[in-house]
Structure formats: C-alpha cells, structure tokens
Backbone as a ProteinNet text record, in pm:
[ID]
protein_1_A
[PRIMARY]
METNNEDFELRLLKREDIRLLKRETDKEGWCDKLDFMFECYENNPDTYYGLFAKDGRLISTCQGIPLTDNIAAIAEFLTVREFRGRRYGKLVFEAVVKALGNRIIYLNALHAAIPMYVNRWRFSKTCLEGFMQCGILRLADVYKKLENVDLGTTKIEFVDKKEDVIDEIIDYDSSICSFERRRYVRNWIMKEDYLAVLARDSAGKIIGWAGVRATLETGYRLSPVYASCDKLARILFLNILTKLKDGIDVETYGIVRDDGLLDVISELFSNATNITRFTGLRSEGAEDLKHDYDKVYALFNVEETII
[TERTIARY]
77.5	-4.8	104.4	58.8	154.8	53.9	63.6	-45	70.5	49.4	136.3	-9.3	36.2	-53.4	66.4	88.7	129.6	217.9	159.8	251.5	289.3	296.6	358.5	350.2	442.8	424.8	437.5	287.7	291.5	326.2	431.3	510.7	585.5	606.7	682.4	803.1	857.9	988.8	1084	1221.4	1356.2	1432.9	1544.8	1654.3	1716.7	1741.2	1796	1720.4	1588.3	1464.2	1565.2	1575.8	1630.1	1717.2	1810.9	1893.9	1826.2	1717.5	1612.7	1562.8	1462	1370.4	1476.4	1610.8	1657.1	1673.6	1725.8	1749.3	1603.6	1498.5	1392.2	1361.2	1369.6	1321.2	1401.2	1513	1658.4	1620.2	1550.5	1476.4	1339.2	1307.1	1208.8	1237.5	1369.2	1403.5	1390.7	1367.6	1356.3	1517.6	1606.2	1750.3	1797.9	1708.1	1719.7	1896	1957.1	2080.6	2008.1	2115.7	2079.5	2015.6	2146.5	2151.9	2026.3	1983.7	1866.9	1743.8	1736.5	1593.9	1651.2	1754.3	1786.5	1730.2	1746.5	1700.3	1528.8	1510.1	1351.4	1288.3	1360.3	1301.4	1307.5	1418.9	1442.3	1327.9	1268.9	1225.5	1099.7	1043	909.8	869.8	1000.1	992.5	842	779.2	648.7	518.4	538.2	445.4	465.1	578.4	622.2	640.5	570.3	451.6	551.6	591.1	655.1	574.3	542.1	491.6	602.7	643.2	745.5	683.2	758.3	720.1	771.9	758.7	808.2	955.5	1003.3	1154.6	1176.4	1165.5	1225.9	1236.5	1138.3	1133.5	1074.9	1094.5	1000.7	930.7	775.6	632.3	611.6	564.9	511	571.2	576.9	613.5	489.8	475.2	377.6	453.2	473.9	524.8	433	371.9	308.2	391.5	338.2	458.1	361.5	321.4	285.3	308.4	222.1	303.5	219.9	118.7	32.3	-30.8	-103.6	-181.6	-275.6	-313.1	-441.2	-397	-301.1	-259.1	-161.6	-153	-15	-42	106.5	114.2	117.2	94.7	147.2	268.9	393.4	472.5	523.8	642	713.2	608.4	460.6	378.1	437.7	486.4	570.3	515.3	497.3	476.6	567	663.4	735.6	672	730.9	644.5	606.3	665	628	499.8	476.6	335.7	202.6	238.6	110.3	0.2	-107.7	-171.9	-253.1	-204.2	-269	-357.4	-372.9	-402.5	-299.8	-222.3	-66.3	-61.2	-45.2	-49.2	-162.5	-293.1	-387.9	-363.3	-330.2	-274.6	-174.5	-94.8	18.1	-55.3	-115.1	-171.4	-261	-341	-453.6	-401.6	-273.2	-225.2	-162.1	-70.6	-53.5	-152.7	-232.5	-383.9	-418.3	-431.5	-487.5	-370.9	-228.4	-147.9	-138.8	-227.1	-184.2	-314.3	-435.9	-527.2	-634.8	-675.6	-783.2	-742.3	-631.5	-536	-606.3	-604.6	-651.5	-536.8	-516.7	-404.1	-394.2	-286.7	-269.5	-174.5	-157.1	-118.3	-67.5	38.5	26.4	10.6	-97.8	-98	-115.1	-16.4	-38	-188.6	-176.8	-339.9	-396.3	-337.8	-367.2	-446.3	-355.6	-393.9	-524.1	-547.1	-661.2	-807.4	-814.2	-962.6	-952	-810	-745.5	-812.9	-763.6	-745.6	-923.2	-963.7	-1114.8	-1184.8	-1209.7	-1338.3	-1276.1	-1162.6	-1134.4	-1100.2	-1052.9	-1032.9	-1126.1	-1185.5	-1281.3	-1155.3	-1107.6	-980.1	-1105.3	-1044.9	-1118.8	-976.6	-1038.8	-913	-878.6	-780.9	-794.3	-726.4	-741.9	-687.8	-573.8	-471.9	-331.3	-311	-255.6	-245.9	-5.2	27.4	171.5	243	340	438	559.6	627.8	774.5	841.9	925.4	1082.2	1216.9	1287.5	1446.2	1548.9	1606.9	1712.4	1822.2	1923.5	2082.9	2081.6	2121.8	2150.5	2255.5	2184	2264.9	2344.2	2428.2	2426.5	2491.2	2497.4	2544.9	2404.4	2294.8	2162.4	2097.4	2151	2093.9	2173.9	2294.6	2342.5	2310.7	2259.8	2198.1	2066.6	2004.2	1857.9	1857.4	2012.2	1998	2105.9	2082.7	2209.2	2126.3	1959.4	1876.4	1765.3	1794.3	1704.6	1723.7	1636	1589.2	1554.3	1599.6	1596.7	1501.6	1522.1	1449.7	1517	1455	1518.9	1506.8	1504.9	1466.7	1657.8	1689	1806.6	1839.2	1885.2	1926.4	2024.3	2049.5	2133.7	2125.3	2305.7	2291	2369	2285.6	2317.3	2443.2	2561	2628.5	2637.1	2590.4	2522.6	2422.3	2366.7	2228.8	2156.9	2248.2	2187.3	2158.3	2231.2	2231.2	2054.8	1995.7	1914.5	1767.5	1792.2	1711.5	1565	1542.5	1407.8	1371.3	1434.9	1351	1320.7	1332.2	1316.1	1156.8	1197.9	1102	965.8	970.8	901.5	828.2	881.3	814	761	793.8	733.1	607.1	618.2	467.3	360	411.2	311.4	235.9	290.4	240.6	166.6	189.9	138.3	50.2	-38.9	-187.2	-157.7	-77	-19.9	120.9	123.3	224.5	368.2	486.8	564.4	697.3	734.1	861.1	989.8	929.5	1056.3	1089.3	959.4	1037.4	1106.9	1087	1103.7	1282.1	1279.9	1423.1	1479.6	1465.4	1565.6	1551.4	1542.2	1540.1	1670.1	1624.8	1718.3	1869.4	1871.7	2011.5	2084.3	2051.8	2139.6	2227.7	2335.2	2468.5	2493.7	2358.5	2360.7	2243.5	2206	2119.4	2147.5	2133.1	2141.6	2077.4	2080.1	1948.8	1992.1	1876	1914.1	1737.4	1825.1	1674.9	1665.1	1551.7	1540	1512.6	1540.7	1475.9	1400.8	1310.3	1283.8	1405.2	1324.7	1414.1	1421.9	1329	1338	1401.6	1479.7	1546.2	1448.1	1298.8	1224.7	1266.9	1241.4	1246.6	1063.5	1131.3	984	1001.1	1087.4	1102.2	1217.7	1230.6	1329.9	1336.3	1442.5	1477.6	1546.1	1571	1678.6	1685.8	1785.5	1845.4	1901.8	1862.8	1967.9	2004.6	2132.2	2163.3	2105.5	1967.7	1920.1	1939.2	1989.9	1987.7	2108	2146.2	2256.4	2372.4	2277.2	2323.1	2285.7	2257.1	2211.6	2140.5	2079.7	1995.5	1827.3	1805.6	1623.2	1571.6	1544	1471.6	1362	1374.8	1317	1296.9	1226.1	1136.6	1155.9	1033.3	1101.4	947.6	966	863.5	858.4	778.4	807.2	667.9	670.5	554.2	503.8	565	554.9	599.9	550.8	595.5	750.5	736	843.9	1013.2	958.7	1082	1088.8	1004.4	996	1116.2	1139.7	1170.7	1342.4	1355.7	1480.4	1554.6	1462.2	1511.4	1538	1479.1	1484.1	1590.1	1627.7	1735.9	1888.7	1902.3	1995.5	2040.8	1950.2	1983.1	2037.1	1982.7	2069.7	2226	2262.8	2370.8	2489.9	2435.7	2509.8	2534.2	2527.4	2519	2656	2660.1	2760.3	2692.8	2769.2	2717.8	2684.3	2568.4	2588	2507.3	2510.8	2473.1	2293.6	2233	2115.1	1988.2	1886.8	1826.9	1684	1584.7	1487.3	1403.3	1311	1201.5	1066.5	987.3	865.5	801.3	680.3	599.8	427.8	354.8	277.1	218.1	154.1	174	55.5	133.3	21.4	55	179.9	235.9	285.6	252.7	289.5	410.7	482	575.8	696.9	648.8	753.2	810.3	720.2	732.2	855.7	817	889	1055.9	1029.7	1177.5	1262.7	1203.1	1266.2	1308.6	1207.9	1259.4	1408.2	1390.8	1515.7	1615.8	1595.5	1759	1781.8	1720.9	1776.4	1710.3	1876.2	1903.4	1831.6	1796.4	1747.8	1657.8	1578.7	1469.5	1348.6	1330.7	1179.3	1089.1	997.9	843.9	775	764.7	653.2	543	550.6	444.6	400.2	279.4	169.3	84.8	80.3	23.5	-124.5	-175.8	-283.1	-278.6	-309.4	-285.8	-441.8	-430.1	-550.2	-537.3	-696.5	-732.2	-820.8	-819.3	-885.7	-1013.2	-1137.7	-1283	-1320.9	-1355	-1418.5	-1328.8	-1173.1	-1121.6	-1108.9	-1065	-1080.2	-915.2	-895.7	-750.4	-702.8	-532.2	-468.2	-462.1	-462.8	-518.2	-379	-291.5	-135.3	-204.2	-155.2	-173.3	-102.6	-184.1	-85.4	-41	-89.6	-48.8	89.3	128.6	280.5	365.2	276.9	368.2	348	487.5	482.9	548.9	654.5	673.3	656.1	544.6	540.2	576.7	720.3	721.3	719.3	674.9	569.2	651.1	712	759	737.9	584.7	524	566.9	576.7	581.3	715.4	825.5	950.1	1051.3	1035.4	1088.5	1012.6	1125.7	1064	1170.3
-114.2	2.9	104.4	221.1	340.1	432.7	546.6	661.7	777.8	874.7	993.9	1123.6	1230.1	1331.5	1450.7	1572.9	1694.3	1734.3	1672.1	1687.7	1574.3	1421.4	1328.5	1207.3	1103.9	955.1	865.8	758.9	654.7	563.7	468.8	298.6	273.6	183.9	35.5	142.6	98.6	135.1	85.9	110.6	76.2	66	-29.7	-70	79.3	148.1	315.2	432.3	372.1	475.6	407.2	322.4	302.7	413.6	448.6	540.1	673.1	684.6	820.7	804.3	677.1	652.8	674.9	630	597.7	750.9	857.2	960	1055.8	1006.2	1023.9	947.5	857	733.4	810.6	830.4	860.5	992.1	1092.2	1237.7	1175.6	1107.8	1057.1	942.7	933	878.9	728.1	661.1	517.4	456.5	479.8	480.6	312.3	285.4	158.5	139.4	28.4	37.5	24.8	93.1	53.7	-104.3	-155	-299.4	-380.1	-306.5	-384.6	-332.9	-217	-127.2	-244.3	-287.3	-303.8	-502	-518.3	-656.2	-644.5	-535.2	-550.5	-529.6	-447.4	-386.8	-550.2	-587.9	-708.4	-840.8	-836.7	-973.1	-961.8	-827.1	-781.7	-661.4	-684.2	-549.8	-573	-653.4	-649.7	-540.9	-543.4	-442.8	-368.6	-278.5	-161.8	-42.6	24.2	158.6	278.7	376.5	490.1	610.2	706.7	813.9	975.8	974.3	1093.6	1214	1320.6	1446.8	1472.4	1538.9	1540.8	1567.8	1655.7	1695.7	1569.2	1424.6	1357.1	1306.6	1413.2	1412.2	1290.1	1251	1139.7	1196.7	1125.4	1198.6	1114.9	990.5	872.9	773.2	649.4	514.1	398.3	308.9	178	53.7	-23.1	-171.1	-264	-351.6	-486.1	-578.5	-699.7	-804.4	-912.1	-1010.5	-1105.8	-1213.7	-1263.9	-1366.3	-1505.4	-1504.9	-1681.6	-1611.8	-1727.3	-1693.6	-1591.2	-1581.8	-1552.6	-1407.6	-1410.4	-1277.9	-1221.9	-1121.2	-998.9	-896.9	-814.6	-738.2	-601.9	-456.9	-348.5	-308.3	-205.6	-170.8	-59.9	32.2	132.6	261.5	241.6	368.2	519.6	616.5	715.2	837	903.4	1050.7	1141.4	1186.4	1285	1421.1	1479.5	1561.6	1710.8	1761.1	1847.2	1840.4	1740.1	1659.2	1608.9	1629.4	1541.1	1642.4	1587.5	1656.3	1657.9	1626.5	1625.5	1492.7	1403.7	1305.9	1175.6	1252.9	1177.1	1021.4	1006.5	872.6	802.5	845.8	744.8	692.7	756	676.4	566.3	619.3	465.8	365.2	375	280.7	197.6	240.8	245.3	126.4	176.9	76.8	-12.2	0.7	-157.3	-233.5	-206.5	-325.2	-375.1	-284.5	-336.4	-453.8	-418.8	-510.6	-656.9	-627.2	-760.5	-853.3	-799.5	-860.2	-869.4	-1002	-1037.2	-1080.8	-1095.7	-1113.9	-1021.9	-1116.4	-1023	-933.8	-859.6	-757.6	-711.2	-705.4	-684.3	-540.3	-451.2	-364.8	-320.5	-236	-185.3	-27.4	46.5	189	254.1	402.4	453.6	501.2	505.9	518	672.7	763.9	874.2	867.6	728.9	711.6	621.2	562.2	442.9	524.8	637.9	663.4	646.8	694	705.2	602.7	452.9	336.3	302.2	259.6	230.8	311.2	461.8	534.6	543.7	551	542.8	430.1	316.2	220.8	52.6	99.5	-8.7	-85.9	-72.9	-165.3	-204.2	-294.2	-325	-321.3	-297.1	-300.4	-431.4	-493.6	-605.4	-574.4	-696.1	-680.7	-690.4	-690.8	-615.5	-522.2	-462.8	-343.5	-386.6	-299.2	-337.6	-229.3	-197.4	-100.7	-100.3	42.1	22.2	113.4	102.7	217.8	150.7	293.8	240.4	330.3	262.6	365.3	264.7	367.5	289	203	74	-16.4	-11.6	-11.5	-36.3	-183.9	-217.9	-368.6	-432.1	-343.1	-345.4	-373.7	-320.7	-326.4	-466.2	-469.3	-640.2	-765.8	-713.6	-822	-882.7	-711.1	-687.2	-775.4	-780.4	-865.2	-1017.1	-1019.4	-1189.4	-1276.2	-1136.8	-1242.3	-1344.5	-1284.2	-1388.2	-1467.5	-1467.4	-1546.9	-1722.7	-1792	-1947.6	-1981.2	-2081.8	-2130.9	-2252.8	-2319.9	-2445.9	-2511.4	-2605.1	-2722.6	-2680.4	-2529	-2485.5	-2446.4	-2453.5	-2429.4	-2331.5	-2266.3	-2115.5	-2161.3	-2179.9	-2204.8	-2110.9	-2051.7	-1940.4	-2028.8	-1945.9	-2038.6	-2054.6	-2076.4	-2049.5	-2125.9	-2243	-2304.2	-2320.3	-2207.9	-2191.5	-2307.2	-2350.2	-2440.5	-2599.2	-2616.8	-2729.9	-2732.1	-2636	-2603.6	-2491.5	-2457.6	-2402.3	-2475.1	-2608.9	-2674.9	-2722.4	-2712.4	-2705.2	-2554.3	-2447.1	-2340.4	-2304.9	-2340.8	-2314.5	-2426.9	-2550.3	-2599	-2579.4	-2499.3	-2460.2	-2320.1	-2255	-2141.3	-2148.8	-2291.4	-2297.2	-2385.2	-2423	-2446.4	-2334.2	-2231.1	-2099.2	-1971.2	-2016	-1904.9	-1980.2	-1923.1	-1952.6	-1993.3	-1929.3	-1962.5	-1988.3	-2054.8	-2100.2	-1995.1	-2008.6	-1878.9	-1965.5	-2090.2	-2144.7	-2058	-2036.1	-1947.7	-1857	-1750	-1583.1	-1637.1	-1721.3	-1751.1	-1784.3	-1918.4	-1956.2	-1833.5	-1739.8	-1652	-1546.2	-1510.6	-1388.2	-1465.1	-1604.5	-1629.7	-1674	-1742.6	-1747.8	-1637	-1486.6	-1369.3	-1393.1	-1313.8	-1362.4	-1237	-1127.7	-1077.8	-1121.4	-1162	-1249.1	-1291.3	-1322.6	-1379.4	-1443.7	-1559.5	-1593	-1692.6	-1660.4	-1742.2	-1845.4	-1980.7	-2071.9	-2061	-2166.8	-2219.9	-2340.3	-2455.8	-2552.7	-2623.5	-2692	-2774	-2899.6	-2993.5	-3084.6	-3186.3	-3217.9	-3323.6	-3244.2	-3147.6	-3099.8	-2999.2	-3036.1	-2927.6	-2793.1	-2724.3	-2596.2	-2550.5	-2435.7	-2403.2	-2217.1	-2167	-2021.8	-2027.1	-1849.4	-1805.1	-1665.7	-1619.8	-1476.5	-1446.7	-1352.6	-1283.9	-1171.9	-1113.7	-977.4	-994.1	-859.2	-829	-702.2	-679.1	-571.1	-489.9	-428.4	-387.4	-247.4	-185.3	-11.1	31.1	134.4	179.5	237.9	247.9	222.9	137.8	24.4	-114.7	-186.5	-262.1	-371.8	-346.3	-464.5	-431.3	-561.7	-580.7	-717.3	-783.7	-910.5	-985.6	-1128.5	-1239.7	-1164.1	-1244.1	-1226.6	-1326	-1409.4	-1516.2	-1592.5	-1714.4	-1744.7	-1787.9	-1865.9	-1976.6	-2051.3	-1959.7	-1882.1	-1802.2	-1665.8	-1576.1	-1448.5	-1430.5	-1533	-1502.7	-1556.2	-1707.2	-1691.6	-1639.8	-1544.5	-1458.9	-1337.9	-1263.6	-1213.8	-1249.8	-1360	-1405.6	-1446.2	-1456.8	-1467.6	-1315.5	-1284	-1108.2	-1033.6	-1060.3	-1050.5	-1122.4	-1250.5	-1336.7	-1311.6	-1220.4	-1199.2	-1093	-980.9	-806.6	-833.1	-952.8	-986.2	-989.9	-1052.5	-1084.5	-929.9	-827	-709.4	-636.8	-474	-404.3	-318.3	-269.5	-147.7	-36.1	39.5	196.5	197	47.7	78.1	64.7	108	114.5	8.8	23.1	-126.6	-99.6	-126.8	-113.8	-245.6	-193.7	-325.1	-294.9	-429	-423.8	-542.1	-485	-633.7	-585.5	-719.4	-725.4	-694.2	-609.9	-558.3	-676.7	-752	-874.8	-859	-809.1	-725.7	-624.8	-540.5	-386.5	-394.6	-506.3	-483.2	-599.4	-599.1	-625.5	-427.5	-366.3	-240.3	-169.3	-193.6	-159.4	-253.5	-349.9	-368.7	-332.5	-262.7	-207.1	-83.8	-9.7	150.4	91.8	30.6	17.1	-35.1	-50.4	-146	-47	84.7	156.4	297.6	377.2	502.1	579	716.5	789	719.1	666.5	572.8	646.2	656.7	688.9	689.9	756	752	600.5	564.6	419.3	451.2	396.9	419	327.2	365.8	221.5	262.9	116.2	83.9	-17.8	-13.7	-95.7	-220.7	-341.2	-437.3	-378.1	-404.9	-380	-453.1	-487.9	-605	-510.3	-580.8	-538	-608.3	-553.9	-592.5	-737.6	-803.7	-948.7	-1033.5	-997.4	-1066.8	-1098.7	-1265.1	-1297.4	-1293.7	-1252.4	-1278.9	-1353.6	-1325.4	-1457.2	-1505.4	-1622.4	-1676.4	-1763.3	-1675.2	-1730.3	-1796.9	-1882.9	-1932.1	-1822.5	-1741	-1603.5	-1657.4	-1797.1	-1857.5	-1883.5	-1906.3	-1905.8	-1804.2	-1707.2	-1538.3	-1446.6	-1397.5	-1285.4	-1168.8	-1167.5	-1011.2	-1061.5	-1031.4	-1102.2	-994.8	-1001.3	-914.8	-929.4	-861.1	-861.1	-907.6	-1040.8	-1098.4	-1122	-1111.3	-1109.4	-977.1	-893.8	-795.1	-759.9	-818.3	-774.7	-925.2	-1024	-1109.5	-1160.7	-1128.1	-1097.7	-1163.4
32.2	-19.5	8.4	-93.5	-120.2	-146.5	-81.2	-113	-116.4	-189.1	-254	-255.5	-218.9	-232.8	-227.2	-285.8	-285.1	-128.3	-0.5	93.3	175.3	149.3	190.6	130.9	131.9	113.2	227.8	180.8	272.7	215.4	264.5	193.8	309.4	232.4	353.3	365.7	491.7	544.4	476.2	430	346.4	471.9	437	538.6	587.8	490.4	485.6	562.7	593.2	649.8	821.8	859.9	991.3	1064	1005.4	1051.3	1070.5	1002.4	1033.9	1113.1	1143.8	1250.8	1400	1375.1	1536.1	1543.8	1478.4	1511.6	1587.3	1529.4	1601.1	1745.7	1720.9	1838.2	1973.7	1941.6	2052.5	2086	2030.5	2079.6	2151.8	2166.6	2286.6	2352.5	2388	2493.8	2479	2349.7	2340.2	2333.4	2287.5	2278.4	2257	2181.7	2118	2057.6	2024.7	1991.6	1806.2	1729.9	1577.1	1494.4	1542	1507.7	1571.1	1674.5	1724.5	1619.9	1600	1549.9	1381.7	1341.8	1191.7	1226.8	1322.9	1320.5	1318.6	1402.9	1391.6	1267.8	1187.7	1034.6	950.6	975.4	891.3	907.7	1044.5	1038.4	1036.8	995.1	936.8	859.9	740.3	635.8	564.5	559.5	460.5	542.2	697.5	767.8	853.5	785.8	884.8	776	820.1	739.4	794	722.5	739	644.9	711.4	591.8	595.6	518.2	461.6	446.6	463.8	434.9	267.4	160.9	24.8	54.6	174.1	162.6	210.7	272.9	297.5	468.1	510.4	673.5	702.3	829.8	886.9	959.3	916.4	995.9	1072.8	1087	1171.6	1096.6	1193.9	1162.8	1233.9	1204.5	1261.2	1208.1	1341.9	1264.2	1287.9	1196.4	1255.2	1248.2	1356.3	1377.1	1348.7	1240	1258.9	1323.6	1430	1498.7	1440.4	1401.1	1386.2	1242.8	1194.5	1079.2	1127.8	1275.8	1336.1	1441.9	1493.5	1586.6	1521.3	1550.4	1541.8	1639.2	1675.3	1786.4	1655	1775.8	1674.6	1787.1	1729	1808.5	1681.6	1765.4	1683.5	1620.3	1722.8	1654.8	1701.2	1625.3	1642.5	1562.8	1607	1505.8	1574.8	1461.6	1537.7	1597.1	1725.7	1796.2	1661.2	1590	1502	1420.1	1416.1	1291.5	1369.5	1538	1607.4	1595.8	1607.1	1590.9	1431.3	1356	1232.3	1184.7	1260.9	1193.1	1095.7	1096.8	997.4	1066.6	1206.7	1260.7	1224.7	1185.4	1189.6	1048.7	933.6	801	814.1	876.9	908.5	943.6	1091.9	1165.8	1079.7	1035.3	910.5	829	742.9	661.2	726.3	837.6	882.6	954.3	972	1021.8	896	770.2	679.2	632.4	621.7	570.1	666.1	795.9	877.1	887.4	766	723.9	869.8	842.5	950.5	1081.4	1083.7	1220.6	1365.2	1476.5	1595.2	1651.4	1690.4	1705.2	1854.9	1881.2	2040.1	2050.2	2129.1	2137.7	2281.5	2336.8	2458.9	2433	2530.4	2499.9	2602	2674.8	2778.4	2807.4	2898.6	2932.3	2842.8	2855.3	2767.7	2638.5	2578.7	2431.1	2384	2548.9	2533.1	2451.2	2511.7	2431.6	2239.2	2229.6	2133.7	2009.5	2079.6	2041	2043.5	2156.1	2174.2	2080.9	2115.3	2012.6	1826.3	1854.9	1684	1605.9	1688.5	1557.5	1666.8	1771.8	1833.7	1902.6	1973.8	2060.1	2172.3	2296.3	2402.7	2474	2596.2	2686.2	2775.8	2761.4	2838.9	2982.9	3051.4	3219.3	3254.2	3152.2	3187.4	3198.2	3321.2	3363.9	3396.1	3306.8	3309.6	3384.3	3360.2	3407.2	3293.4	3298.3	3236.3	3325.3	3346	3399.4	3382.9	3337.5	3360.6	3444.9	3464.4	3596.2	3627.5	3663.6	3638.3	3794.1	3765.4	3847.3	3963	4112.9	4217.7	4282.5	4168.4	4209.6	4367.5	4458.5	4549.9	4609.2	4615.3	4691.8	4651	4541.7	4447	4544	4581.8	4639.4	4802.1	4836.6	4945.5	4978.5	4881.5	4891.9	4886.6	4844.4	4779.8	4908.4	4992.6	5122.2	5167.1	5197	5305.8	5220.2	5122.8	5018.1	5033.6	5093.3	5101.3	5012.5	4929.4	4837.5	4823.2	4947.9	5011.1	4882.5	4791.2	4694.4	4567.9	4547.8	4452.5	4374.2	4266.8	4226.4	4139.6	4141.4	4061.6	3933.7	3816.2	3666.9	3624.1	3597.6	3525.6	3389.7	3296.4	3145.6	3071.6	3033.7	2974.7	2805.1	2839.6	2677.5	2641.5	2596.4	2593.7	2461.1	2360.9	2304.5	2364.4	2528	2571.2	2612.3	2704.2	2714	2676.8	2529.3	2470	2446.2	2476.1	2409.8	2540.7	2653.1	2807.2	2814.6	2755.1	2803.6	2718.5	2555.5	2487	2546.2	2569.9	2639.3	2720.1	2867.9	2950.4	2950.2	2827.9	2764.2	2721	2621.3	2561.5	2658.1	2768	2896.7	2944.1	2907.1	2969.7	2891.4	2749.5	2636.9	2520.5	2524.8	2461.9	2244.2	2256.4	2079.5	2062.4	1954	1943.4	1902.9	1971.5	1942.8	1938.6	1909.5	1959.9	1874.8	1753.5	1635.7	1689.7	1754.8	1824.1	1974.5	2025.5	2150	2143.6	2050.8	2004.5	1953.9	1867.2	1764.1	1894.9	1979.1	2081.2	2182.6	2263.6	2326.9	2279.4	2161.9	2061.8	2061.6	2048	2046.4	2104.9	2067.9	2124.1	2270.7	2292.7	2358	2469	2461	2556.5	2681.2	2778.4	2942.9	2983	3039.4	3132.2	3225.4	3327.1	3395.9	3438.3	3478.6	3492.4	3684	3681.3	3826.2	3802.8	3887.1	3857	4012.9	4006.1	4093.4	4123.8	4231.6	4309.7	4209.8	4106.4	3970.4	3899.4	3914	3778.7	3610.8	3711.6	3606.2	3596.7	3496	3499.8	3560.1	3657.2	3716.2	3684.7	3621.2	3625.2	3541	3467.1	3382.7	3385.7	3361.7	3315	3221.3	3200.5	3105.5	3028.6	2993.3	3000.2	2855.6	2783.3	2661.2	2636.3	2540	2531.9	2444.6	2415.9	2321.1	2345	2457.6	2447.1	2398	2373.2	2385.6	2513.8	2624.2	2749.8	2842.6	2785.9	2895.8	2848.6	2921	2918.5	2893.5	2842.8	2875.6	2894	3031.3	3080.9	3013	2994.7	2913.6	2886	2944.5	3062	3178.9	3271.1	3397.5	3407.9	3443.5	3418.5	3558.8	3641.1	3725.2	3789.4	3904.4	3921.7	4067.2	4113.1	4205.1	4219	4260.7	4327	4348.6	4470.7	4525.7	4447.4	4425.8	4284.7	4179.3	4120.2	3990.9	4061.9	4223.9	4221.5	4292.6	4307	4330.5	4188.8	4099.5	3969	3894.2	3910.4	3873.3	3952.7	4051.2	4132.8	4098.3	4073.2	4050.1	3887.4	3797.2	3670.8	3643.7	3726	3779.4	3820	3853.6	3888.1	3817.7	3650.8	3612.4	3477.3	3541.5	3458.2	3529	3461.4	3566.4	3628.8	3762.6	3834.7	3757.5	3746.4	3712.5	3565.7	3516.3	3373.4	3405	3264.8	3257.7	3226.8	3308.5	3266.5	3276.1	3161.3	3120.4	3159.5	3255.7	3278.2	3220.9	3177.1	3140.7	3227.9	3280	3347.6	3359.1	3370.9	3433.4	3561.5	3612.6	3753.3	3834.9	3903.9	3969.2	4136.9	4158.6	4291.2	4282.7	4385.4	4402.3	4432.8	4517.2	4538.3	4485.5	4331.4	4265.1	4206.2	4184.1	4200.8	4306.6	4423.1	4569.1	4519.7	4477.5	4470.4	4361.3	4224.1	4118.1	4170.8	4259.2	4250.1	4389.8	4493.5	4572.7	4510.7	4363.9	4279.6	4222.9	4178.3	4023.4	4142.4	4077.8	4066.5	3972.8	3975.1	3851.4	3776.5	3889	3779.1	3717.6	3637.6	3566.1	3654.5	3612.7	3683	3574.6	3724.8	3627.2	3549.4	3417.9	3309.7	3284.9	3347.2	3326.1	3156.3	3149.9	3019.4	3029.3	2938	2948.6	2817	2829.4	2705.5	2649	2446.4	2414.9	2300.3	2254.2	2145.1	2076.4	1958.2	1838.7	1908.7	1814.5	1897.2	1815.6	1932.2	1895.3	1906.9	1969.7	2013.5	2117	2181.6	2352.1	2350	2508.7	2526.9	2520	2505.5	2530.6	2624.9	2638.1	2780	2808.5	2890.9	2984.1	3060.1	3098.2	3284.6	3352.1	3426.7	3524.6	3630.5	3681.8	3795.8	3799.3	3665.3	3659.9	3582.3	3578.3	3500.1	3620.4	3646.3	3751	3685.1	3585.5	3498.9	3349.3	3293.6	3145.5	3062.6	3009.6	2929.9	2793.3	2713.7	2588.8	2509.2	2495.1	2442.5	2281.6	2271.3	2134.3	2052.2	2119	2032.7	1999.8	2039.6	2089.5	2007.9	2010.6	1950.1	1821.4	1719.6	1594.2	1487.3
[MASK]
+++++++++++++++++++++++++++++++++++++++++++++++++++++++++++++++++++++++++++++++++++++++++++++++++++++++++++++++++++++++++++++++++++++++++++++++++++++++++++++++++++++++++++++++++++++++++++++++++++++++++++++++++++++++++++++++++++++++++++++++++++++++++++++++++++++++++++++++++++++++++++++++++++++++++++++++++++

C-alpha cells in the first residue's frame, strides 16, 4: 500500500530509513541500539510503514508483527512531535492494520492514548495492567537483597551453553502461552547478547526463567521473567541483575500482579524514571491471550519484541 499526495508519501519503510527513525526515537528517549532496530525491521519488512514529507523528513511510523496466521502485534508507533495533531499517525496505523489482514491485533498503550484506540479503532481493554521503568542499577543493593534468600530445594542455574537448554526453555514457555511462538523465543534467546538464568525444582524441571538483552545504547532490557510464584520471580529477577555491571541502565517491563515488584525495582535503581503504566488492548471481537497467570510474575511483551 502506497499513498502519495503533494504533502507526503505513505510507503513501506526501507532499510536506509531506519537511521532516520533512530534519530527520532532517540529524541523520545527510546535509545534502542541501531543494530537492534535493523533486526526488528529485517524480520517484518512487509508490515512496517512510514509516512514521509516530500522533503524526506520522517512524519510517522508503525510496525505490524505477524505472530501467527491469526494473531499480530503492533509496535514502534511514533509520530514526530512537530507533526502531531494532524492525523498523520492515523494514516500509518491504518495501513499497518490493513497489511495484517484479519489477524487479531494486540498492543500496549499509555493510559492517555486509550480513548483514541477504543473510540477511533474499536480496540478493547484487556485486564493486563503493566508498567515500564528505566534506571541505573545499584548492584550492591541487589546482592544485599540476595543475602537472606532461602531457596529451599530450588536450584538457580546461570546458562552458559544456551543450545543445551533452549528446548527445555521453549517447552516451559509453551506451557504458559496460549499460542505457538517457538520460533520467536528461540530467535530471541539465542542472540549473542542474551543472558539467561533458570530455576529448577528438586526433580530438575524448569519452574522459572529470566533474561536480559543488551538492546539499549547504554544498557540492558529485562525480557522476560516467568516463575511459578511471586517469590521465585523476585529471586530470578535479582539473580539475572548480578550478571550486569554496576551503574548500567536497565529497562524493565511487566504485568503488575504484585505492587511489591515495583517496590523492589525502585529500591534497586537510582535515577529511575517514573513508572509508566500501560494497558493491553485487543482489536474488537478478539479473546484475550490465555496465558497461565498463575505461572507468570512479570510478563514482558515477548510477542511484540521477539521477531
């Protein structure tokens, strides 16, 4: 789908456009690594649209991420500040929705944007209340919190050879996710910059895992934390942070199941941004993804980011 008039051009992004997008996202404080942005583009080039002024300036972008034949996610929806309020973003968003066909679409939105999605595009709110936060890691505080942790019969295992455990991790992920995403999980975990930690029960079965990846210019993004209980999830969260350097930026996302998680994050990071709550939305008529939330503590939006 391409649209042209005297003021703008709506088209699929090209690889060379990513550097232009990078400059604009940096202004918004996203600060993703350029290589990561190229990676995201290359995995979904046929559903990544941009709107450009005739002089070449970027106006707006939006990425569709087909997950299955029936499910998709939307990410990287951005309108450059000087062009906001003119409905340019609407053109790009609707081009992506059309490209995704009849798939159920999920996305996350800041609370202030919810009326737009609900009233204009007939999305429905799900029950997924979430947060995002970025701050500077205080490693000494992480170790302090780990001093009195009682693991019982649970064993914590840092993963050195990911190829030896990837199938186990994927099987565990499949047990708590309602749709097939093995390819996405494998692709994400096997990246060179991905660090992982596992929790196993007394029989050696995986009962939780956590990971971080260096997708930010100045640090890491936590993605994800799964566990069989809140206590174990916190332990995994703390352990994976020990693999990072003191004073580095860490960005976290999650589903708010327990306000204690937010307290822990605030205690471990200095200069943290205010918690930004978002709400999961779905296109009208769709059912919620039926994750087993008894096993999920902090559910990073893997389906939006693993591509």
